[in-house]
C-alpha positions as CSV (number, residue, x, y, z in Angstrom):
1,M,-39.4,107.0,88.6
2,S,-41.2,105.7,91.7
3,A,-40.1,103.3,94.3
4,H,-42.4,100.7,92.9
5,Q,-40.8,100.9,89.6
6,D,-37.4,100.4,91.1
7,A,-38.3,97.1,93.1
8,V,-37.0,93.9,91.9
9,T,-39.3,91.0,92.2
10,I,-38.3,87.3,92.0
11,T,-41.0,84.6,91.4
12,A,-40.8,81.1,91.5
13,Y,-42.8,79.2,88.9
14,P,-44.0,75.9,89.8
15,D,-41.6,73.2,87.8
16,G,-39.9,76.1,86.1
17,P,-37.4,79.1,86.6
18,L,-37.1,81.9,88.7
19,L,-38.4,85.1,86.8
20,V,-36.4,88.2,88.0
21,R,-38.2,91.5,87.2
22,G,-36.6,94.8,87.7
23,A,-33.1,96.3,87.6
24,A,-31.6,93.6,89.4
25,V,-27.5,92.9,89.4
26,L,-26.7,89.6,88.7
27,E,-23.1,88.1,89.5
28,T,-21.2,84.8,89.4
29,S,-20.3,83.2,92.7
30,D,-16.7,85.0,92.2
31,G,-18.5,88.5,92.3
32,E,-18.1,89.0,88.6
33,P,-21.2,90.6,86.8
34,I,-23.4,88.9,84.7
35,E,-24.5,90.8,81.7
36,V,-28.4,91.3,81.4
37,T,-30.0,93.0,78.5
38,R,-33.7,92.8,79.5
39,R,-35.5,94.0,82.8
40,T,-37.1,90.4,83.1
41,V,-35.1,87.3,83.0
42,A,-35.5,83.7,83.8
43,L,-32.9,81.8,85.8
44,C,-32.5,78.1,85.7
45,R,-33.4,76.0,88.7
46,C,-33.0,72.5,87.2
47,G,-29.3,72.9,86.6
48,L,-29.8,71.5,83.0
49,S,-29.6,74.7,80.9
50,T,-26.9,75.2,78.4
51,I,-27.2,79.0,78.8
52,K,-26.8,79.3,82.6
53,P,-27.5,80.8,84.6
54,F,-30.6,81.6,82.4
55,C,-33.4,79.4,81.9
56,D,-33.4,77.6,78.1
57,G,-36.8,75.6,78.7
58,T,-35.0,72.2,79.2
59,H,-36.8,71.8,82.6
60,K,-39.9,70.9,80.6
61,A,-38.3,68.0,78.5
62,S,-36.4,66.8,81.8
63,G,-39.4,66.6,84.1
64,F,-38.1,69.0,86.6
65,R,-40.5,69.4,89.6
66,T,-40.4,71.9,92.5
67,D,-42.4,72.2,95.8
68,A,-42.7,76.0,95.1
């Protein structure tokens, strides 16, 4: 596996989630692991998702807006 394939990227989508690609390790604020079953996950930025820390699309209906 090349270094490029191991890289983790985080992309902030305008008015939407953070898209995390790669073998990222996600943890709670207490350091507990969060199970990730995909190599790409969307993390909530609006704070309204019912499946936090993951995005459930609620940002669209709520009118959430970002600068980035």
